[in-house]
C-alpha positions in Angstrom: 8.8 56.8 -14.8 10.7 58.1 -11.8 14.2 56.8 -11.3 13.6 56.6 -7.6 13.6 53.2 -5.9 10.3 51.9 -4.4 11.6 52.8 -0.9 12.4 56.4 -2.0 9.0 56.7 -3.6 7.2 55.6 -0.5 9.3 57.9 1.6 8.3 60.8 -0.6 4.6 59.8 -0.4 4.9 59.7 3.4 5.6 63.4 3.4 1.9 64.0 2.9 0.4 65.9 5.9 -2.4 64.2 7.8 -4.8 66.7 6.3 -3.6 65.8 2.8 -4.0 62.1 3.5 -7.6 62.6 4.7 -8.4 64.7 1.7 -7.2 61.9 -0.6 -9.2 59.3 1.3 -12.3 61.6 1.1 -12.1 61.3 -2.7 -13.0 57.6 -2.5 -14.6 57.0 1.0 -17.6 58.8 2.5 -17.7 59.7 6.2 -15.7 57.9 8.9 -13.7 61.0 9.8 -12.3 59.5 13.0 -10.9 56.4 11.2 -9.4 58.5 8.5 -7.7 60.8 11.0 -6.3 57.8 12.9 -4.8 56.2 9.8 -3.5 59.5 8.6 -1.7 60.1 11.8 -0.3 56.6 11.8 1.0 57.1 8.3 2.6 60.5 9.2 4.2 58.9 12.2 6.0 56.5 9.8 7.6 59.5 8.1 8.5 61.0 11.4 10.1 57.7 12.5 12.3 57.7 9.4 13.6 61.2 10.4 14.7 60.1 13.9 18.3 59.5 14.8 19.2 55.8 14.7 19.4 55.4 18.5 16.0 56.8 19.1 14.4 55.1 16.1 15.1 51.7 17.6 12.9 52.6 20.6 9.9 53.8 18.6 7.5 51.2 17.3 4.5 51.7 15.0 1.2 52.4 16.7 -1.1 49.7 15.4 -4.8 50.3 14.9 -7.9 48.4 15.8 -11.0 49.3 13.7 -14.4 48.4 15.2 -17.5 48.6 13.2 -20.1 46.6 11.2 -19.4 45.2 7.8 -19.6 47.4 4.7 -18.8 50.7 6.4 -15.3 51.2 5.0 -12.7 49.4 7.2 -11.1 47.5 4.4 -11.4 50.3 1.8 -9.7 52.8 4.1 -6.7 50.6 4.6 -6.5 49.6 0.9 -6.6 53.2 -0.2 -3.9 54.1 2.4 -1.6 51.5 0.9 -2.3 52.8 -2.6 -1.5 56.4 -1.5 1.9 55.3 -0.2 2.7 52.5 -2.7 3.7 50.3 0.2 3.5 46.5 0.3 0.1 45.6 1.6 -1.8 42.4 2.2 -5.3 41.8 3.6 -5.9 38.5 5.5 -8.8 37.0 7.4 -7.9 36.0 10.9 -10.2 32.9 10.5 -7.8 31.5 7.9 -5.2 30.7 10.5 -5.0 28.1 13.2 -2.8 27.5 16.1 0.5 25.6 15.2 -0.3 21.9 15.6 -3.8 22.2 14.1 -4.7 21.8 10.4 -4.5 25.1 8.5 -2.1 28.0 7.7 0.2 29.2 10.4 0.2 32.8 11.3 3.7 33.5 10.0 2.5 32.9 6.4 0.9 36.4 6.3 4.5 37.8 6.5 5.6 35.5 3.7 2.7 36.8 1.6 3.7 40.4 2.4 7.2 39.7 1.2 5.8 38.3 -2.1 3.7 41.5 -2.4 6.9 43.6 -1.9 8.8 41.5 -4.5 6.1 42.3 -7.1 6.3 46.0 -6.4 10.1 46.0 -6.7 9.9 44.0 -9.9 7.6 46.6 -11.4 10.1 49.3 -10.7 13.1 47.3 -11.9 11.2 46.4 -15.1 10.8 50.1 -16.0 14.5 50.7 -15.5 15.6 47.8 -17.8 12.7 48.0 -20.3 14.6 50.0 -23.0 17.6 47.6 -22.8 15.3 44.6 -23.0 13.4 46.0 -26.0 16.7 46.6 -27.8 17.8 43.0 -27.0 14.5 41.7 -28.3 14.9 43.6 -31.6 18.4 42.0 -32.0 17.1 38.5 -31.3 14.3 39.0 -33.8 16.7 40.3 -36.4 18.9 37.2 -35.8 16.0 35.1 -36.7 14.9 37.1 -39.7 18.4 37.6 -41.1 20.5 34.5 -40.1 24.3 34.6 -40.6 25.5 33.3 -43.9 27.6 30.2 -43.8 30.0 31.1 -46.6 31.5 34.2 -44.9 35.1 32.9 -45.0 34.9 32.4 -48.8 32.9 35.5 -49.6 34.6 38.8 -48.4 31.4 40.8 -49.2 29.1 38.6 -47.3 29.4 40.4 -44.0 28.8 43.9 -45.5 25.8 42.5 -47.5 24.4 40.8 -44.4 24.7 44.1 -42.4 22.8 46.1 -45.1 20.1 43.5 -45.2 19.9 43.5 -41.4 19.5 47.3 -41.3 16.8 47.2 -43.9 14.9 44.7 -41.8 15.4 46.8 -38.8 13.7 49.7 -40.6 10.8 47.4 -41.5 10.5 46.3 -37.9 10.4 49.9 -36.7 7.7 50.7 -39.3 5.6 47.7 -38.1 5.7 46.2 -41.6 6.6 42.7 -40.5 4.2 42.2 -37.6 2.4 39.2 -39.2 5.4 37.4 -40.4 6.0 34.1 -38.6 9.3 33.1 -37.0 10.5 30.2 -34.8 11.5 31.2 -31.3 12.9 29.3 -28.3 11.6 30.0 -24.9 13.1 28.9 -21.6 10.8 27.0 -19.3 11.4 25.7 -15.9 9.7 22.4 -15.0 7.0 22.9 -12.4 8.2 21.3 -9.1 6.1 18.9 -7.2 3.6 21.0 -5.1 4.0 20.3 -1.4 0.9 20.9 0.6 1.2 21.9 4.2 -0.5 20.9 7.4 0.5 20.6 11.0 2.1 24.0 10.9 4.9 22.8 8.7 4.7 25.6 6.1 8.3 26.7 6.4 9.6 23.2 5.8 7.4 23.1 2.7 8.8 26.4 1.5 12.3 25.0 1.9 11.4 21.8 0.0 9.9 23.7 -2.8 13.0 26.0 -3.0 15.2 22.9 -3.3 13.0 21.4 -6.0 13.2 24.7 -8.0 17.0 24.7 -7.9 17.5 21.1 -9.0 14.8 21.2 -11.7 16.6 21.8 -15.1 15.5 24.5 -17.4 13.9 23.3 -20.6 13.5 25.1 -24.0 10.4 24.9 -26.1 10.2 26.0 -29.7 7.2 27.9 -30.9 6.2 29.3 -34.3 4.6 32.7 -33.7 4.2 36.1 -35.5 6.7 38.8 -34.9 4.1 40.7 -33.0 3.6 37.8 -30.6 7.4 37.1 -30.4 8.1 40.6 -29.3 5.9 40.2 -26.2 7.1 36.7 -25.4 10.8 37.6 -25.8 10.4 40.8 -23.9 9.4 39.1 -20.7 12.3 36.7 -21.1 14.8 39.6 -21.6 13.4 41.6 -18.7 13.8 38.6 -16.4 17.4 38.1 -17.6 18.4 41.7 -16.9 17.0 41.8 -13.4 19.1 40.5 -10.5 16.8 38.3 -8.4 19.0 38.5 -5.3 19.1 42.3 -5.4 15.3 42.3 -5.8 14.8 40.0 -2.9 17.0 42.0 -0.6 15.3 45.3 -1.5 11.8 43.6 -1.1 12.7 42.4 2.4 13.9 45.9 3.4 10.7 47.4 1.9 8.5 44.9 3.8 10.3 45.5 7.1 10.2 49.3 6.9 7.0 50.0 5.1 4.9 46.9 5.1 1.2 47.1 6.1 -0.9 44.1 7.2 -4.6 44.3 7.4 -6.1 41.6 9.7 -9.8 41.4 9.1 -12.4 39.5 11.2 -10.1 39.7 14.3 -13.3 39.4 16.4 -13.8 35.8 15.1 -10.7 34.6 17.0 -11.7 36.4 20.2 -12.9 34.0 23.0 -16.6 34.6 23.1 -19.3 33.0 25.1 -20.5 30.9 22.2 -18.9 27.8 20.6 -17.3 24.7 22.0 -14.3 24.6 24.3 -12.1 23.2 21.5 -13.0 26.2 19.3 -12.1 28.6 22.1 -8.7 26.8 22.5 -8.0 27.2 18.8 -9.0 30.9 18.9 -6.7 31.4 21.9 -3.9 29.6 20.0 -4.2 31.9 17.0 -4.0 34.9 19.3 -0.9 33.5 21.0 0.7 32.9 17.6 -0.3 36.3 16.4 1.1 38.2 19.4 4.8 37.8 18.6 4.2 38.8 14.9 2.6 42.1 16.0 5.0 42.6 18.8 8.1 42.1 16.7 9.8 38.9 15.7 11.9 37.4 12.9 10.1 35.2 10.3 11.9 32.9 8.0 11.0 33.1 4.3 12.4 31.5 1.2 14.2 34.9 0.5 15.7 35.4 3.9 14.8 36.4 7.4 12.2 39.2 7.8 11.7 41.3 10.9 8.2 42.5 11.8 9.2 45.1 14.4 8.4 48.2 12.2 5.5 46.9 10.2 2.1 48.5 10.6 -0.7 46.2 11.6 -4.4 47.3 11.3 -6.9 44.9 12.7 -10.7 45.1 12.1 -13.8 43.4 13.3 -17.5 43.9 13.7 -17.5 42.6 17.3 -21.2 41.8 17.2 -20.9 38.8 19.6 -17.5 39.3 21.0 -15.9 42.5 22.4 -12.4 43.8 22.0 -11.8 43.0 25.7 -12.4 39.3 24.9 -9.0 39.4 23.1 -5.9 38.5 25.1 -4.8 41.5 27.1 -1.3 41.3 25.6 -2.7 41.4 22.1 -5.1 44.3 23.0 -2.1 46.2 24.2 -0.4 45.9 20.7 -3.3 47.8 19.1 -3.2 51.0 21.2 -5.3 53.1 18.7 -9.0 52.2 18.8 -11.4 53.6 16.2 -15.1 52.9 16.1 -16.7 53.3 12.7 -20.3 54.5 12.5 -23.3 52.9 10.8 -24.2 54.4 7.4 -27.1 56.9 7.3 -29.4 57.7 4.4 -27.3 60.7 3.7 -24.2 58.5 3.6 -25.8 56.2 1.1 -26.7 59.1 -1.2 -23.1 60.5 -1.0 -21.7 57.1 -1.7 -23.7 57.0 -4.9 -22.5 60.4 -6.1 -19.4 61.7 -4.5 -16.5 59.2 -4.8 -14.4 59.4 -8.0 -15.3 55.8 -8.8 -18.9 55.8 -7.5 -21.2 52.9 -8.3 -23.3 55.1 -10.5 -20.3 56.1 -12.6 -19.2 52.5 -12.9 -22.6 51.3 -14.2 -22.9 54.3 -16.5 -19.5 53.5 -18.0 -20.3 49.8 -18.4 -23.5 50.4 -20.3 -21.9 53.2 -22.4 -19.8 50.4 -23.9 -23.0 49.1 -25.4 -24.1 52.6 -26.6 -26.7 52.9 -23.9 -26.8 56.1 -21.8 -28.0 55.9 -18.2 -29.1 59.2 -16.6 -29.5 59.1 -12.8 -31.9 61.8 -11.6 -31.7 63.3 -8.1 -35.0 61.9 -7.0 -33.9 58.5 -8.3 -30.7 58.5 -6.4 -32.6 59.6 -3.3 -35.0 56.7 -3.7 -32.1 54.3 -4.1 -30.4 55.6 -0.9 -33.7 55.3 1.0 -34.3 51.8 -0.1 -30.8 50.6 0.7 -31.0 52.1 4.1 -34.4 50.6 4.8 -33.3 47.1 3.7 -30.2 47.3 5.9 -32.4 48.3 8.9 -35.1 45.6 8.3 -32.9 42.7 7.3 -29.2 42.1 7.7 -27.0 45.2 7.8 -24.3 44.7 5.2 -23.4 48.4 4.9 -22.5 50.0 1.6 -22.5 46.5 -0.1 -26.3 46.8 -0.1 -26.0 49.4 -2.9 -24.3 46.7 -5.1 -27.3 44.5 -4.6 -29.9 47.2 -5.2 -28.2 48.7 -8.3 -27.7 45.2 -9.8 -31.4 44.4 -9.4 -32.4 47.9 -10.7 -30.4 47.6 -13.9 -30.7 43.9 -14.5 -33.2 44.2 -17.4 -31.2 47.1 -19.0 -27.9 45.1 -18.8 -29.6 42.1 -20.3 -31.2 43.9 -23.2 -28.4 46.5 -23.7 -27.2 45.1 -27.1 -30.7 45.8 -28.5 -31.0 49.3 -26.9 -28.0 50.9 -28.6 -28.5 54.7 -28.9 -31.2 54.9 -26.2 -31.2 56.7 -22.9 -32.5 55.1 -19.7 -33.7 57.7 -17.1 -33.4 56.5 -13.6 -35.9 58.6 -11.5 -37.9 57.8 -8.4 -40.7 56.2 -10.5 -38.3 54.0 -12.3 -36.7 52.9 -9.0 -40.1 52.1 -7.3 -41.3 50.2 -10.3 -38.2 48.1 -10.7 -37.5 47.4 -7.0 -40.9 47.0 -5.5 -40.7 43.2 -5.9 -37.2 43.2 -4.4 -38.5 45.0 -1.3 -41.3 42.4 -0.9 -38.8 39.5 -1.2 -36.6 41.1 1.5 -39.6 41.5 3.8 -40.7 37.9 3.2 -37.2 36.6 3.9 -37.5 37.6 7.5 -40.3 35.0 8.0 -38.6 32.1 6.3 -36.6 29.7 8.5 
């Protein structure tokens, strides 16, 4: 494990050139070259921003992105893979979850609090690696204390301490050799009482956070005693020792800096809060309210969290929507201006479906093959079978509702339903998926899809 901090690791990852970023995205996502180029440039610009002198850096803000395209074409996956490439804090939210302050629902600022929580988890993972060896050594000592307790008659017996040390070292060797894994010992675990959960409404989330913080501080820690095996004790005590060795205040400070400088927020279904022609006036008012509340977050503001104030000025926001009924121009002009990069994602073609089935490193065909191999069943996908699957998925999207690449999940699940059900009895057999197999298994599914168009 690298000794670099999470921020240093992200900075190193940001050194990827736009071409390298696109190449990495190509390993998992088919097509959508324009969207990949846009996010690759945005990511590279973050590295460029970090190289600027301080006085210029203050004037340069992230160029947020608006992705426009139907469902299932890769908007979410592109953003998620981008976050994985960098290791940056990332959250995906649906714009429809939020309501204007004063209405029932979550306030928009809660997305930033969720981002900070994500950053804290990333920092904890790094800190855990750094203290793991010390924690393991402490756990071993605690287990030895339980296995070889101190003798009470040390003052009267001058040889007791030496005898105790020899016994302790012998037990240490047995622990190292895993010879005492099933031996039972009594351990004490610290537990904090769960505070009363405060549920928010009327936009009072921050007040609720402060109340919960107060409850956590005043609730006393309790200890519970459990009788477990040495193997179980090692895992239980390790978590406790790791927690004790980490400085929560330092973690929170680093997480806030990480979220401020490298955080990525993906706002899906942004078109659902655009003021369209449909719906009631009250619904339009609520949508406009969400946009107004969202504007300062994207523009740059300070959000209060339980760990401290967080500035959103340098976070990267990526919004996405299908915009079937609404248009990007239906959003508030001020909000539109905060997403200067517009990218339109294309509908998937038959060739795209075929590539999705075969090219990505974690393609659906590889996933199903691996799942059934667990049962000892081999699935062999033939070229004509894959072509038939791609044709069928494309046709179903054209004739019924277009759900993009998600249609392949439906088709493959129906195709291999019988094999999955009978797999325990088919051990050692090979299932050949060719065009004939696809047509035979999915003929009824096609008829059902056709019939669904005429059912009200």
